[in-house]
N, C-alpha and C positions, 0 to 999 in steps of 0.2 A: 822517840819512846814506843814501845810493843806492848800491846797487853793483851792476857784470857781474863776467861770467866773469874778467875782465884786472883790473879793479881799482874800488876803496871810495872812495869822496866822502865827508866832510862838512863841514859850511858852518854858522857860528855866527857870530850876531849880535854884533859888540862894542856897546864902551860907544860908541862915538862915529856907531854906528849901518850901520859899517860890516859887511863880511862879510867872514870870513876862512873858510878850506879846510886843510886836512890831508887827506892821498893816503897810500894803500895800492896798490902793486902787486903783484899774487897774482902771485905764483913759479911757476913750473911745474914738478910736480912726478910724473916717471914711475910711481911708487910709487903714489901716489893717484891720480894719472888713472885708473889701474889700477883701486886701493879705487873709485875713485866710479860705477865702471861694474856693482859687483856688489850686486844689489838689498839690503835690508837694511842692508847694511856701509854703502853710499854716505850712507846718512840719517845713520851715528855720526858720518863723514867731515864731513858737513855742518857739525852741529853745534859739533864741536870747533874749527871754522876758521870757526863762526860768534861763538862764545864767545872765541875770541883776538885776533880783528877787532874786536869790538864792542868789547871793554875798550881797545884801542890807541885806538881813536875817543874814548871817554868820557875818557880820561887826559888827550889832547887838550882837550877840549872845559871838561873841571874846572879846566886848566891858565892857563885865556882865559877863563873867566869873571871876571867882577865885576874885570878888570884891564885899563886901559885900552892900546891902542895905543900899543906902544915904549916899555912899563914893564913887560915881563915879564922873569921874571929868566933874564938872559943865564947862560946856564952850558956853560964850556970843557970839554967832556970828551970821550975820544976815541971814537971811533964804536963800538968794543968796548964800552964804557961803557953806551952809549947803546942799544946792542943789548942788552942785558944787561940794562937798564929794562924796555925794552919787552918781555921776553921772561918778567923777572918779569910785567909787568900782565895781558899774557895767561895764565899760568898761574893767576895769579888767578884771573880770569875764568873757566876752567876750571873750578877745583876750584871755586869758589862755584855755579856750574847742576849740578857734581855731589851737593856737598851737599844743595843744596834739595832736589833729585832725591829724594835717599835719604829726607830730612823729608816731604816730600809724598806718599813711598809706603806707609814704614814706620808714620809717626802713624795713620790709617785703619785701619791694621792693628790697632792695639792697642783702637782706640774701638770694632772693631768685635767683636775679642775681648771686650769690658768685658759684650756683650748676648750671650755662647753662649748662659748658661744657660735664655737665652729664647727664642734664635734658633739654635738647634742645627745648623743643616742646613746644607749647602755650599752651595746656591742661593741660600739665604737670606744667608750670610757673607759672600758675594762681593757680593753687589746692596748688602748694608749698608756691606761697607769699600768700593765705588763711591763709593758716596752719599757717605758723608763725607769722601771722599777731593774731590767733587766741590763740595761747599760749603767746604769748605778754601779750595781756590782760588778761588775765587766770592768767596768771603769774603775772604779776603788782596787781592784784586783790589780792590773792592771801598775795601775799608779802605784801601789805601796812596794811592787813586786820589783821596781826599778829603784830602790834605798839598798844599799849592800849587807845590811842584818838582814829582813828579811829576803834578800834574796836567798840568802846563808841558810835562812829556814829552810825556805823552799826547796833545797837543795837538800837537807835532813828531810824533808818531806820526804823525796821522789826515791830518797836509800830507801826510807822504809818501804815504799811499793816495791822499791827492784827484790829487796830480802824475802819480802811475803813471796811475790811471782814466782820466787826463787825454792823456796821451801814448797808453795804448792805445787809446783811442775815438777818433784822431787829432786832435784840436781841439789847434790854439795854446798852450801852458802861459804864459795869462795868469792873472792874481790872480782877474780873472770866472770864467774857463774851471775853472779849479783848485776854487772855492770853491764850486761849481756841481754836482761831482763828490759822488760816494759818499765815505764815510772808512773802508768796511769792502773789503776787499780780500783774491779767496782764498787767493793763496797766504803769510798773512801767518803768524808763527810765534804769534802766539796762537791760531790754529787749530788751531795743531801742538800747541797745549799739551794744548788739549779733547781731542782726537785720541788722547793717550796714556791717558786717563782710562776711556774710552770702549774703544777698543784693551786698554789691562790688563785691563778687564773679561770681553774675551769669552778673550784667551788665560790667564785669571789660572781658567777653567773646564776648563781640561784638567788641569793638576794641583791634587796633594791640598791641602786646607785643614786638615789634622790629619795628628801633633800639632800643636800650633803653632809647633812651632823648625823642622820644616820650612816650614810654610808662609813665617817668616819668610825662611831660606832661599831658599825660591824666587821671592819678591819682588825681595831682592837679587840672585839671579843673572838673573832676567826682565828686569829694567830695560833694557840695551840692547836685547835682543828686541822689549819696547814700545815703545822710541824707534826703531828700523827702522820696525818695524811700520808705525808713526803715522807715518813721513815719506811712508811707500810712499802710505797713505791719504791725506797731504796731496795727494799729487802726481796720484793717484787724483780727487780730485776739482777740482784746479784744472781736469786734463783737461775733466772733465765736465761744465765751468759753462757751455760754450754749447748742451749740450742738455738742450731744456726737463723731460722725465720724469729727469731722471739730477743736473739742479743742485741739486737741495732735499740734496742729502748734504750740501754744507759749507756747509749753516745754521748747525747748530749752532754752528762754528766761528766762523763772519759773527757770533754773537747774541752770544760771549762779547768781540768786537771792542767792542760797544757799551760795553764798559769800557775795554777798555784803548787806545780811542781818546776824543781828545775834538773838538770843532769846534775849528778853526784859529781864530786872527784873524789877519789880510789880510800882518802884516810876518811871520805865523809863514810862513804860506806862499810870500813874496816870496825867505825863505831856504830853501825846498824844494826852488822855481824855479833859483834859482841852483845848488846842488849838483847838481839833475838834470841843469842845463844843463851844470855845471862836468862831469858825467863824461861827459856826451857827447862835450866838445871833446875832453878824454883819449882815446876810443876812437875818435875821430878820427887822433891822431896824441898819441903821450905822451909826446913832445917838451914838448907844452905844460905837464910837472907843474913847477911852479918846484922847484929842487933843494933850495931849502932848507924849503918845506913836505913835501918826501915821507918818508916812513917810511926808515929806515937797514933 
């Protein structure tokens, strides 16, 4: 999946070797545009949009997976019904993200509390909590990456990064040129996940850890703050990536991408190139979006 400020495009490989596309045009919303200009808040808006759009594209891919071209289930529904379906998919994506964030935020708190009698100090508790959170995050990503399906997703993730790096380096988008690029990229959402751990640790030093119920409440209420600040940190590290002294600030996020991306095969790179080229094509002229493949 490739995206710009105006469109997102997904490309998938069908059973017959052909490539199919799905498009979403980002609708202009004056209120959202104003909110996106507000620091901290714009990160929350970006995450919600990303979860919603990503869910729609995944829904499209899952519907076409292992289905021969021409054998798709033809559903004759009114546009309103289809819109309701996509809204439901987007809502599930957003709720899943929020639920996951709650889990990864609260479990480390309870684990750290188990050691409260041995390490009662605020600093020790916060460091322990953040350590558990980091271990939980890395372990989860590593374990799911061992499954064949997720590994393949991570290979496509790596191919996306390689294509973007190739384009930003001004090289023609050929399989050979793309494969020579790094599979890591500063703007990746994987980096964002790690920054939420590091930023959260610093923010937690500003609030009390006792009593325990207040600590739980603080962690829940601070989730939007942590996400907003982490997004700003991600943006800052990307802006500093060409400054030799400061580019190391983004290294922790890049290290995590060693888990969330895998080296892709040539055929996967071809799909990523096709998706990016299609995005460039519709950016030049939105009329190039086939009506049948456009999100309602």
